[in-house]
VEXFI-848995 format. One record per residue (C-alpha): residue in one letter; x, y, z. Coordinates in steps of 0.5 Angstrom, whole numbers, padded with zeros to 4 digits, always signed. Each point is the difference from the previous one (the first is absolute). Layout:
% residues N
aXYZ/...
% end
This chain:
% residues 784
m+0000+0000+0000/k+0006+0005+0002/t+0003-0002-0007/t-0006+0002-0004/r-0001+0007+0004/f+0007+0001-0001/l+0000-0001-0008/c-0007+0004-0001/a+0003+0006+0004/a+0006+0000-0003/t-0003-0001-0007/g-0005+0006+0002/a+0005+0004+0002/a+0005-0001-0006/i-0006+0002-0004/a-0002+0006+0004/a+0007+0003+0000/a+0001-0001-0007/f-0007+0004-0002/t+0003+0005+0005/a+0006+0001-0004/t-0003-0001-0007/p-0005+0005-0003/v-0006-0004-0003/l-0001+0003-0007/a-0008+0002-0001/q-0002-0004-0006/d-0006-0004-0003/v-0001-0007+0003/d-0003-0006-0003/t-0006-0003+0003/v+0002-0007+0001/a-0006-0005+0000/a-0001-0007-0002/e-0003+0002-0006/t+0005+0003-0005/a-0002+0003-0006/d+0004+0001-0006/a-0001+0007-0003/e+0000-0002-0007/q-0005-0006+0001/g-0005+0004+0004/g-0006-0004+0002/v+0000-0005+0006/g+0008-0001-0001/t+0004-0005+0003/i+0000-0003+0007/v+0007-0002+0002/v+0000-0005+0006/t+0005-0004+0003/a-0004-0006+0002/q+0005-0005-0002/r+0006+0004+0003/r+0002+0003-0006/e-0004+0006-0004/e-0005-0002-0005/n-0006+0002-0004/l-0006-0002+0004/q-0003-0002-0006/d+0006-0005-0001/v+0000-0003+0007/p-0004-0007+0001/v-0003+0002+0007/s-0006+0003+0002/v+0003+0007+0003/s-0003+0007+0001/a+0004+0006+0000/i-0004+0006+0005/n+0001+0006-0004/q+0003+0007+0003/d-0007+0003+0000/a-0003-0005+0004/l+0006+0000+0005/t-0001+0007+0001/a-0008+0000+0001/i+0000-0006+0005/n+0006+0003+0004/s-0003+0008+0000/s-0004-0002+0006/g+0006-0002+0004/a-0002-0007-0001/d+0004-0006+0001/i+0002-0006-0004/r-0007-0003+0001/a-0002+0005-0005/l+0002-0005-0005/s-0006-0004+0001/g-0004-0001-0006/r+0004+0004-0004/v+0002-0006-0005/p-0003-0006-0001/s+0000-0006+0005/l+0003+0005+0005/l-0003+0001+0007/v+0004+0003+0006/e-0003+0001+0008/s+0003+0000+0007/s-0003-0001+0007/f+0006+0005+0002/g-0001+0006-0003/r+0006+0003-0004/t+0005-0006+0002/f-0001-0007-0002/p-0004+0000-0007/r-0002-0007-0002/f+0000-0001-0008/y-0004-0005-0004/i+0000-0001-0007/r-0005-0005-0004/g-0003-0001+0007/l+0007-0003+0003/g+0002+0004+0006/n+0000-0001+0008/t-0005+0003+0005/d+0005-0002+0006/f+0001+0006+0004/d+0007-0003+0004/l+0006+0004-0001/n+0004-0006-0003/a-0006-0002-0005/a+0003-0003-0007/q-0004+0003-0006/p+0000-0003-0007/v+0000+0007-0003/s+0007+0003+0000/l+0002+0007+0000/v+0007+0002-0004/y+0003+0007+0002/d+0005+0002-0005/d+0002-0008-0001/v+0000-0002+0008/v-0006-0004+0002/l-0003+0003+0006/e-0003-0006+0004/n-0002+0002+0007/p-0007+0004+0000/i+0003+0006+0004/l+0005+0001-0006/k-0006-0001-0005/g-0003+0007+0001/f+0006+0004-0002/p-0003+0006-0003/i-0001+0001-0008/f+0004+0007-0002/d+0005+0002-0005/m-0002-0006-0004/q+0002-0002-0007/q-0004-0006-0001/v-0005-0004+0004/e-0002-0007-0003/v-0004-0006+0002/l+0002-0007-0002/r-0006-0005+0000/g+0001-0007+0001/p+0006-0004+0003/q+0007+0004-0001/g+0004-0006+0003/t+0006+0000-0005/l+0003+0007+0000/f-0003+0004+0007/g+0002-0001+0007/r-0005-0005+0004/n-0007-0002+0001/t-0003+0003-0006/p-0006-0005-0002/a-0005+0005-0001/g+0005+0006-0003/i+0004+0006+0001/v-0001+0007+0001/k+0006+0003-0002/f+0003+0007+0001/d+0005+0004-0003/s+0002+0007+0002/v+0003+0005-0004/k+0008-0001+0000/p+0005+0006+0000/r+0001+0003-0007/d+0006+0003-0004/y-0004+0007+0000/a-0002+0005+0006/d-0008-0001+0001/g-0005+0000+0005/y-0007+0001+0003/l-0004+0003+0006/t-0007-0002+0001/a-0005+0003+0006/t-0007-0002+0001/y-0005+0002+0005/g-0006-0003+0001/r-0006-0002+0005/f+0001-0002+0007/d+0006+0005+0000/a+0004-0005-0005/f+0007+0002-0002/n+0004-0003-0005/l+0007+0002-0002/e+0004-0004-0005/g+0006+0002-0004/a+0007-0003-0003/v+0006+0004-0003/g+0006-0003-0003/g+0005+0000-0005/p+0008-0001-0002/l+0005+0001+0005/g+0006+0000-0005/d+0001-0004-0005/n-0001-0007+0003/v-0005+0001+0006/s-0007+0001-0001/v-0005+0001+0006/r-0007+0001+0002/l-0004+0002+0007/s-0007-0002+0000/a-0005+0001+0006/l-0007+0000+0002/y-0004+0003+0006/q-0007-0002+0001/s-0004+0002+0006/q-0008+0001+0002/n-0003+0002+0006/n-0005-0004+0005/y-0007+0001-0003/v-0004-0006+0003/d-0003+0002+0007/n+0000-0005+0006/v-0007+0000+0002/l-0001-0003+0007/p-0005+0000+0006/s+0006+0004+0004/g+0000+0005-0005/t+0002+0001-0007/q+0007+0001-0002/s+0000+0004-0007/n+0004-0001-0005/a+0004-0006+0004/l+0002-0005-0006/g+0002+0000-0007/a+0007+0004+0000/y+0006-0002-0003/d+0007+0002-0002/d+0004-0004-0005/f+0007+0002-0002/a+0004-0004-0005/l+0007+0002-0003/r+0004-0003-0006/a+0007+0002-0002/q+0004-0003-0006/a+0007+0001-0003/e+0002-0004-0006/i+0007+0000-0001/r+0004-0002-0007/l+0006-0003+0002/a+0002-0002-0007/d-0004+0000-0007/n-0003-0007+0002/l+0000+0000+0007/e-0006+0004+0004/v-0002+0000+0007/l-0006+0003+0003/l-0001+0001+0008/t-0006+0001+0003/g-0002+0002+0007/q-0008+0000+0002/f-0003+0002+0006/r-0008+0000+0003/d-0003+0003+0006/l-0007-0001+0001/d-0004+0003+0006/g-0008+0000+0001/t-0006-0004+0001/a-0001-0007-0001/r-0006-0003-0004/l-0007+0002+0003/f-0004-0006+0002/r-0007+0001+0001/a-0004-0004+0005/n-0007-0003-0003/n+0000+0004-0006/f-0004-0006-0003/t-0006-0003+0002/r-0002-0007+0000/g-0004-0003-0006/e+0002+0007-0004/e+0004+0001-0005/g+0005+0007+0000/l+0001+0005+0005/n-0006+0002+0005/a-0002+0006+0003/n+0005+0000+0005/f+0005+0002-0005/d+0003+0007+0001/r+0006+0001-0004/f+0002+0006+0004/a-0001-0004+0007/v+0002-0006+0004/s-0001-0002+0007/t+0007-0003+0003/d+0003+0000+0006/g+0007-0003-0002/q+0006+0002-0002/n+0001+0002-0008/e+0007+0001-0003/n+0004-0002-0006/e+0008+0001+0000/l+0005-0003-0005/r+0007+0002-0002/t+0004-0004-0006/t+0007+0002-0003/n+0003-0003-0006/a+0007+0000-0003/s+0001-0004-0006/a+0005+0000-0006/r-0001-0002-0007/v+0007-0002-0004/t-0001-0001-0008/w+0006-0002-0004/d+0000+0000-0007/v+0005-0005-0003/g-0002+0000-0007/p-0004-0007-0001/v-0003+0001+0006/s-0002+0004+0006/l+0002-0002+0008/i-0005+0003+0005/s+0000+0000+0007/v-0005+0003+0005/t+0001+0000+0007/s-0005+0003+0005/l-0001+0000+0007/w-0007+0003+0003/d-0001+0000+0008/g-0006+0003+0003/n-0005+0000+0006/s-0007+0002+0001/t-0006-0001+0005/s-0007+0001+0000/v-0005+0000+0005/g-0008+0000-0001/d-0007-0001+0004/i-0001-0007-0004/d-0007+0000+0003/g-0002+0006-0003/g-0004+0003+0006/f+0000+0002+0007/g-0001-0004+0006/a-0003-0007+0000/n-0007-0003+0001/f+0001-0003+0007/l+0000+0008+0003/p-0006+0004+0001/a-0004+0002-0006/g+0003+0007-0003/l+0007-0002+0002/f+0001-0005-0007/g-0001+0001-0007/p-0002+0002-0005/g-0004-0006-0001/n+0002-0007+0004/i+0007+0000+0002/p+0001-0007+0003/f+0007+0001+0003/t+0006+0005-0001/a+0006-0001-0005/e+0005+0005-0001/t+0007-0003-0002/r+0007+0003-0003/d+0004-0004-0005/s+0007+0003-0001/v+0006-0002-0004/p+0006+0002+0005/e+0005-0002-0005/l+0000-0002-0008/e+0006-0001-0004/q+0000-0003-0007/f+0006-0001-0004/t+0000-0002-0008/q+0005-0001-0005/e-0001-0002-0007/l+0006-0001-0005/r-0003+0000-0008/i+0003-0001-0007/a-0004+0003-0006/s+0002-0001-0007/n+0001+0006-0004/t+0001-0003-0007/g-0006+0002-0005/g+0000-0007-0003/p-0006-0004+0000/l+0002-0003+0007/s-0001+0004+0007/y+0001-0003+0007/q+0001+0002+0007/a+0002-0004+0006/g+0002+0001+0007/f+0000-0001+0008/f-0005+0003+0005/y+0001+0000+0008/f-0005+0002+0005/n+0001+0001+0007/e-0005+0003+0005/n+0000+0000+0008/l-0006+0002+0003/s-0003+0002+0007/i-0007+0001+0001/v-0003+0001+0007/s-0008+0000+0001/e-0003+0003+0006/n-0007-0001+0003/y-0003+0006+0005/s-0004-0001+0006/t-0004+0006-0001/l-0007+0003+0000/g+0004+0006-0001/d+0000+0008-0001/p-0001+0002-0007/l+0006-0001-0004/n+0004-0002+0007/a+0001-0007+0003/p+0002+0001+0007/g-0002-0008+0001/g+0007-0002-0003/v+0002-0006-0003/n-0003-0007+0002/i+0003-0005-0005/l+0006+0001-0004/v+0003-0004-0006/s+0007+0000-0003/q+0001-0003-0007/e+0007-0001-0003/q+0001-0002-0007/n+0005-0001-0005/s-0001-0001-0007/k+0005-0002-0005/a-0001-0001-0008/y+0005-0002-0005/g-0001+0000-0008/l+0003-0002-0006/f-0003+0002-0007/g+0000+0001-0007/s-0004+0002-0006/l+0001+0000-0007/t-0004+0003-0006/y+0002-0003-0007/e-0003+0003-0007/l-0002-0006-0004/t-0002+0005-0006/d-0002+0007-0001/q-0007-0001+0003/l+0001-0006+0005/s+0004+0000+0006/v+0000-0004+0006/t+0002+0001+0008/g+0002-0005+0005/g+0002+0001+0007/i+0002-0004+0006/r+0001+0001+0008/y+0003-0004+0005/n-0003+0002+0007/d+0002-0001+0007/d-0004+0003+0006/s+0001-0001+0008/r-0003+0003+0006/d+0002-0001+0007/f-0006+0003+0005/v+0000+0001+0007/v-0006+0003+0004/v-0001+0001+0008/r-0006+0002+0003/s+0000+0003+0007/q-0007+0002+0004/d-0002+0004+0006/t-0003-0004+0006/q-0006+0004+0000/f-0002-0002-0007/p-0006-0006+0000/t+0004-0006-0001/f-0006-0004-0003/l+0001+0004-0006/q+0007-0002-0001/n+0004-0007-0001/p+0006-0001+0003/l+0006+0005-0001/g+0007-0001-0002/t+0005+0000-0006/v-0001-0003-0007/t+0005-0001-0005/r-0001-0002-0007/e+0004-0001-0007/v-0003-0001-0007/s+0004+0000-0006/d-0001-0002-0008/d+0003+0000-0006/t-0003-0001-0007/i+0001+0002-0007/t-0005+0006-0004/w+0000+0001-0007/d-0003+0003-0006/a-0001+0000-0007/s-0003+0004-0005/i-0001+0001-0008/t-0001+0007-0004/y-0002+0000-0007/a+0000+0007-0003/a-0007-0001-0005/t+0002+0007-0003/d+0004+0006+0002/d-0005+0002+0005/v-0003-0006+0003/n+0003-0005+0004/l-0002-0007+0003/y+0003-0003+0006/a-0001-0006+0004/r+0003-0002+0007/v+0000-0005+0005/a+0003+0001+0006/r+0002-0003+0007/g+0000+0004+0006/y+0001-0002+0008/r-0001+0003+0007/a+0005-0002+0005/p-0003-0003+0007/s-0002+0004+0005/i-0001+0001+0007/q-0005+0003+0004/g+0001+0001+0008/r-0004+0006+0002/i-0003-0004+0006/l-0003+0006+0005/f-0006-0004+0000/p+0001-0007-0002/p-0006-0005+0000/a-0002-0001+0008/t-0001-0007-0002/a+0007-0001-0003/t+0004-0005+0003/p+0006+0000-0002/l+0003+0007+0000/e+0002-0001-0007/d-0007+0000-0002/g+0001+0008+0000/v+0005+0000-0005/s-0002-0002-0007/i+0004-0002-0007/a-0002+0000-0007/d+0004-0004-0005/s+0003+0002-0006/e-0005+0002-0006/t+0001-0001-0007/i-0004+0003-0006/t+0000-0002-0007/s-0003+0006-0004/y-0002+0000-0008/e-0001+0006-0003/a-0001+0003-0008/g-0001+0007-0003/i+0000+0005-0005/k+0004+0006+0000/s-0002+0005-0006/i+0001+0007-0002/l-0006+0002-0004/l-0003+0006-0004/g+0006+0002-0003/g+0004+0001+0007/n-0006+0003+0003/a-0002-0005+0005/r+0003-0006+0004/v-0004-0006+0002/n+0003-0006+0004/l-0004-0006+0002/s+0002-0006+0004/g-0003-0006+0003/f+0002-0005+0005/y-0001-0006+0004/y+0004-0002+0006/n+0000-0006+0005/l+0003+0002+0007/n+0001-0007+0004/d+0001+0000+0007/a-0002+0007+0000/q+0002+0004+0007/l-0006+0004+0003/t-0001+0004+0006/a-0006-0001+0005/v+0000+0006+0003/g-0005+0003+0006/g-0004-0006+0003/n-0001+0000+0008/v+0007+0003+0002/n+0002+0004-0006/a+0005-0004-0002/n+0004-0002-0007/r+0000-0008-0002/l+0003-0002-0006/v-0003-0006-0004/n+0002-0003-0006/a-0006-0001-0005/d+0000-0006-0005/n-0001+0004-0006/v-0002+0007-0002/r-0002+0001-0007/g+0000+0007-0004/y-0002+0002-0007/g-0002+0007-0003/f+0003+0005-0005/e+0003+0007+0000/l-0001+0006-0005/d+0004+0006-0001/a-0001+0005-0005/e+0002+0007-0002/y-0003+0005-0005/t+0002+0007-0003/p-0005+0002-0005/v+0003+0007+0000/d+0007+0003+0002/d-0003+0003+0006/l-0005-0006+0003/y+0002-0006+0003/f-0004-0006+0003/t+0002-0006+0004/a-0004-0006+0002/g+0001-0006+0004/v-0004-0006+0002/s+0001-0007+0003/y-0004-0006+0002/n+0002-0005+0005/n-0003-0006+0002/t+0003-0004+0006/e-0002-0006+0004/i+0002-0004+0006/q+0000-0007-0002/d+0001-0004+0007/t-0006-0004+0002/g+0003-0001+0007/l+0002+0007+0001/t-0003+0004+0006/t+0001+0006+0004/a-0004+0004+0006/a-0005+0005-0002/c-0003+0006+0003/g+0005+0000+0006/g-0006+0005+0003/t-0005-0005+0000/r-0003-0002+0007/v-0006-0004+0002/d-0006+0003+0004/t+0004-0001+0006/f+0003+0007-0002/p-0006+0004-0002/n+0000+0006-0005/v+0007-0002-0003/s+0002+0001-0007/l-0001-0006-0004/c+0002-0001-0007/t-0004-0004-0005/v+0005-0006-0003/l-0002-0002-0007/d+0005-0006+0000/p-0002-0007+0002/i+0001-0001+0007/v+0004-0005+0003/t+0000+0001+0007/p-0005+0005+0003/a+0002+0006+0004/a+0000-0001+0008/p+0001+0005+0006/f+0007+0002-0001/s+0001-0004-0007/a-0002+0003-0007/a-0003-0005-0005/i+0005-0004-0004/v-0002+0000-0008/s+0002-0003-0006/i+0003+0005-0005/d+0001-0005-0006/g-0002+0004-0006/n+0000+0007+0002/s+0004+0005-0003/l+0006+0003+0003/p+0000+0006+0005/q+0001+0007-0003/s-0001-0003-0007/p-0005+0004-0004/r-0003-0003-0007/w+0001+0007-0003/i+0005+0005+0000/a-0001+0006-0005/n+0004+0007-0001/v-0001+0006-0005/t+0004+0006-0001/a-0001+0006-0005/r+0004+0006-0001/y-0002+0006-0004/n+0005+0006-0002/i-0001+0007-0002/p+0005+0004-0003/v+0001+0006+0004/g+0005+0005-0001/d+0007-0003+0001/g-0003-0006+0004/d-0006-0005+0000/l-0007+0001+0004/y-0001-0008+0002/i-0006-0004+0003/y+0002-0007+0002/t-0005-0005+0004/d+0001-0007+0002/w-0005-0005+0003/a+0001-0007+0003/y-0005-0005+0001/r+0000-0007+0004/s-0006-0005+0001/k-0002-0004+0006/i+0006-0002+0005/n-0001-0005+0006/f+0005+0002+0006/f+0001-0007+0002/l+0001-0007-0002/y-0007-0001+0002/e-0006+0003-0003/s-0005+0004+0004/v-0006+0005-0001/e+0004+0006+0004/f+0007-0001-0002/q+0000+0002-0007/d+0000+0006-0004/k-0004+0000-0007/r+0004+0005-0004/m+0004+0006+0001/l+0001+0006-0006/e+0005+0006+0002/g+0001+0005-0005/g+0004+0006-0001/l+0001+0007-0003/r+0006+0004-0002/v+0000+0007-0003/g+0006+0004-0002/y+0004+0004-0004/e+0007-0002-0001/t+0006+0002-0005/g+0007-0003+0000/d+0002+0004+0006/y-0006+0000+0005/e-0007-0003+0002/f-0006+0003+0004/a-0006-0005+0001/a-0006-0001+0004/f-0002-0008+0002/v-0005-0004+0003/r+0001-0007+0002/n-0006-0005+0001/i-0004+0005-0003/t-0007-0003+0001/n+0002-0002+0007/d-0001-0007+0000/t+0000-0003+0006/s+0002-0008+0000/a+0002-0005+0005/v+0007-0003-0001/s+0001-0005+0005/g-0003-0002+0007/i+0002-0003+0007/d-0005-0006+0002/f+0003-0002+0006/n-0004+0004+0005/n-0005+0004-0004/l-0002+0002-0007/t+0006+0005+0000/a+0001+0004-0007/m+0006+0003-0004/v-0002+0005-0005/n+0003+0004-0006/e+0003+0007+0000/p-0005+0006+0000/r-0001+0005-0006/v+0006+0005+0000/w+0002+0006-0004/g+0005+0005-0001/v+0005+0004-0004/t+0007-0001-0002/a+0006+0004-0003/g+0006-0002-0003/v+0006+0002-0004/k+0006-0003-0004/f+0007+0002-0001/
% end
């Protein structure tokens, strides 16, 4: 950790000193975006992606991939949104979180993980500047000064990192340039939201270029805490989020370059707001108790995170091939505490001292990462020849050391304070290691026909230790014996892919791809509340075996209407064997890993762009995903808030699955989930954008609008009337004036004020989490 901080500080200090000593020349800056249109070509232009670890025209890549353009990134970030704002912006992508601005959970083609523990293994991998980010607290690193954002759908287990059976979200920041440039953008909006983003860079002499980028986002509290003891106005909802990136590109020789990067993030704010009994038994959707701007909680609420990164990328061009080394060290710590029951008091108190609705018992927990260190090293060789054969091969190493502390508070508490202290504490230590050997080659059989094949050897292991201690005053009948648990898991396997591309015409490519992906075995040990009936202690710790996926995909990529339209369509089918699923909630708000025999999925994705005239531009995307759990013997606890008539007026949920074991006092019903769709897996995701420019003076007046839709989702593995949301439709509008040097704009996000539940908590009452409110504001920017 000290090494990381030293490298980050040294890199930042060197760049800052360089800028102090060297004047930055004012000149136009290129707007670097996923879509780079050739000025002579016009129309929709060419999108250059790196989905196969080399720069290629998107139309030539035999993978279902979308690139998020700069207009979309600017719009969704204008309100101070975090990485969750990418949800629904391309086909088959959904993002949600129960931690607020940290710990985003990504789903591609319905495959994701609802696990809320801080060692959760996700099947969607994030790759940030060629470095895989594995731990959830790293995956929320902000999006700023971006050159490219790509979403690769389907298994990517040959060329990228580890644990990629669902796909990859890939970020590439703007790199140092050999000319001076920069920008600064300031935004002010509703709830006193303030955003400041900027970058500055250029050459330092003949052989060094640097770039310093930063983002600051803040917002004031806007949610009242309404309690019988007195309302606390504007008590919750605030955050301060700062991120910094410093880069130096050093040309040691004509054929040898080194890119040094230091990154830092500091977040302090409100954690996720849980809202007790905002669902009603037997009814769909949020009920009349819901008020976006008011909650009633008697527990703490805070969210803090610090992460740092130092990395070095070395590229040595030795003629026929290039040798690439990418070394990265991330470290971080975080803490998040919330009032999990979402209300105040408990129903064993006198009337008026608990609510809203029924609160069977209090629940307030904190999950922390005192220390996280992730080290990765990749060595890769890539061909440079222009012949029919191109290839890549390399070695990958991953090492993560993770500490987690979970605490339960014994408090009915004062608002936003927990005087009762900690009565259960669980400490986890996990070390994860992975090795990979990989290779991929592409051969052009003819001018029209090419084939690609790749293979990777994966070796993964995890060592896990968990210890639970308990205050003697805590009811022992709710606990099984205390002690220490150690677990070890490991596996090795081969993943691969094969594809064929056929250029039917100069503007139409057909492709087909089959790929095998893999997720390493996982351990889950958040044993704050293991089942009371469990005998041995190990029953509180669960393991999921490795999952493997075989995916089949075919598609067409086309440029139409004389270069004014792009239409890319793909269809897919996959079998996920030994699928790792997470049963969350239940009686004790725990996570339990299970393996399903099989999950089957199929569907399609469509990306389209159209430029009918020079100043009018449309994009559209739509996906259909059908997922089904196939395991006749697989069951889970449903509706943890379910109780029998011994407890009158308790919130119940209405289970739609076959009941295997009926509910009993202190025990939820056990139901079969065979045939269910995956949680957080909507059948339909769609998005549209439109931009119209009106030349005025030296610039353009523009209007930009964007919309994202998703259909019904279930929150859990089981299905119920209450714990689901029928649909969500969010739109935005941005109107502004821009020249080559400056921009002024006004915007609205969630313009229709769509109010949708995005997740829930079922172990205590009918608790909801909801989407973000309508936000508006103004922005001004300058380029130099």
